[in-house]
C-alpha positions in Angstrom: -42.1 80.0 -28.0 -44.5 79.7 -25.2 -46.4 82.7 -23.7 -44.5 82.9 -20.4 -41.2 83.1 -22.3 -42.5 85.9 -24.5 -43.7 87.8 -21.4 -40.2 87.3 -19.9 -38.6 88.5 -23.1 -40.8 91.7 -23.2 -40.2 92.5 -19.5 -36.4 91.9 -19.9 -36.1 94.2 -22.9 -38.2 96.8 -21.1 -35.8 96.6 -18.2 -32.6 96.8 -20.3 -33.6 99.3 -22.9 -32.3 102.9 -22.9 -35.4 104.2 -24.7 -38.2 106.0 -22.9 -40.7 103.5 -24.1 -40.9 100.5 -26.5 -43.8 98.7 -28.1 -44.4 95.0 -27.5 -44.7 94.3 -31.3 -41.3 96.0 -31.9 -39.6 94.0 -29.2 -40.9 90.7 -30.6 -39.9 91.7 -34.1 -36.4 92.7 -33.0 -36.0 89.4 -31.2 -37.3 87.5 -34.2 -40.1 85.7 -32.4 -43.3 84.4 -34.0 -46.3 86.2 -32.7 -50.0 86.9 -33.3 -51.9 90.1 -32.7 -53.9 88.3 -30.1 -50.7 87.3 -28.2 -49.5 90.9 -28.3 -52.9 92.1 -26.8 -52.6 89.4 -24.1 -49.0 90.4 -23.2 -50.1 94.1 -23.1 -53.1 93.3 -21.0 -51.0 91.2 -18.6 -48.2 93.7 -18.1 -50.8 96.5 -17.5 -53.0 94.4 -15.2 -50.1 93.4 -13.0 -48.7 97.0 -13.1 -45.4 95.8 -14.5 -45.4 98.5 -17.2 -46.8 101.9 -17.8 -48.6 102.9 -21.0 -46.8 105.7 -22.7 -48.9 106.2 -25.8 -48.6 105.2 -29.5 -45.4 105.2 -31.5 -45.0 106.4 -35.1 -46.5 103.1 -36.4 -49.5 103.3 -34.1 -48.3 100.6 -31.7 -48.8 101.0 -28.0 -45.6 101.7 -26.2 -44.8 100.8 -22.6 -42.1 101.6 -20.0 -41.2 99.4 -17.0 -42.7 100.7 -13.8 -41.3 100.6 -10.3 -43.6 97.7 -9.6 -42.1 95.9 -12.6 -38.6 96.5 -11.3 -39.6 95.1 -7.9 -41.2 92.2 -9.6 -38.0 91.4 -11.4 -35.9 91.7 -8.2 -38.3 89.4 -6.3 -39.1 86.7 -8.9 -36.5 87.2 -11.6 -38.8 86.0 -14.4 -42.5 85.6 -15.1 -42.0 81.8 -15.4 -40.6 81.6 -11.8 -43.6 83.6 -10.7 -46.0 81.1 -12.4 -44.1 78.2 -10.8 -44.5 79.8 -7.4 -48.2 80.2 -7.9 -48.4 76.5 -9.0 -46.6 75.3 -5.9 -48.8 77.4 -3.7 -52.0 76.1 -5.3 -50.7 72.5 -4.9 -50.0 73.2 -1.2 -53.5 74.6 -0.8 -55.0 71.6 -2.5 -53.1 69.2 -0.3 -54.2 71.1 2.9 -57.8 71.0 1.7 -57.6 67.2 1.2 -56.4 66.6 4.7 -59.0 65.5 7.3 -59.6 68.0 10.0 -59.3 67.1 13.6 -62.5 65.9 15.1 -62.9 67.1 18.7 -66.1 65.1 19.4 -65.7 61.9 21.3 -65.8 58.5 19.6 -68.3 55.8 20.4 -65.8 53.6 22.3 -64.5 56.0 24.9 -61.6 54.9 27.0 -62.3 54.5 30.7 -61.2 57.2 33.1 -57.8 56.7 34.9 -58.1 54.7 38.1 -55.2 54.6 40.4 -54.1 51.1 41.4 -55.2 49.9 44.8 -52.5 49.9 47.4 -52.3 46.6 49.1 -49.7 45.1 51.3 -48.0 42.5 49.1 -46.5 39.3 50.5 -43.1 40.2 49.0 -42.8 43.1 51.3 -43.0 40.9 54.4 -39.4 39.6 53.7 -38.1 43.2 53.4 -39.8 44.3 56.6 -38.5 41.2 58.5 -34.9 42.0 57.4 -35.3 45.6 58.5 -36.6 44.6 61.9 -33.7 42.1 62.2 -31.1 44.8 61.5 -32.8 47.3 63.9 -32.7 44.7 66.7 -29.1 43.8 65.9 -28.2 47.5 66.0 -29.9 47.9 69.4 -28.2 44.8 70.8 -24.8 45.8 69.6 -25.3 49.4 70.9 -26.2 48.0 74.4 -23.2 45.7 74.5 -20.8 48.4 73.7 
C-alpha cells in the first residue's frame, strides 16, 4: 500500500473512532497493513506538521497516540482525502510550470515598426462628375417644372 493511502487510512480512522486517541501503529495493525517503523514516524510527522492531529501522549504500549484536530476535520471536509490534496498540489504545480514557460509580453518596439496612420488624400474623382451632373439636371428640371406650374 502506498504512503498516501496509509495516511488516508489513519486520518479516516481518527475521524471515525469513538476513542479519545489512537496510535498510528495500532490503526495500521487493526487494518492489517504492512508497515515499517520509519513509515509510522513519517505519518506521525506529516499529521502533526499539517496540524491534522493532536498529540495526546503515549498509550499502554508506549506508542504515541493522536486525536483528529479541528484543522483535520476541516481538511477532510475540504479535500476528502490526502490523495486528492496531493493531486491538487500536482495540478497547481503543473499550472505554475506552464505559466513560467510562457513568453512574457515584450513592450519594447520591434526593429520594423509600422508606419504611422496617414489619412487618404481627398481628391475629386472622375466618377463623381456623373453624379453631380445628374444632380444638377434634376435640380434644373425641378426648377423648370415649378415655374411652369
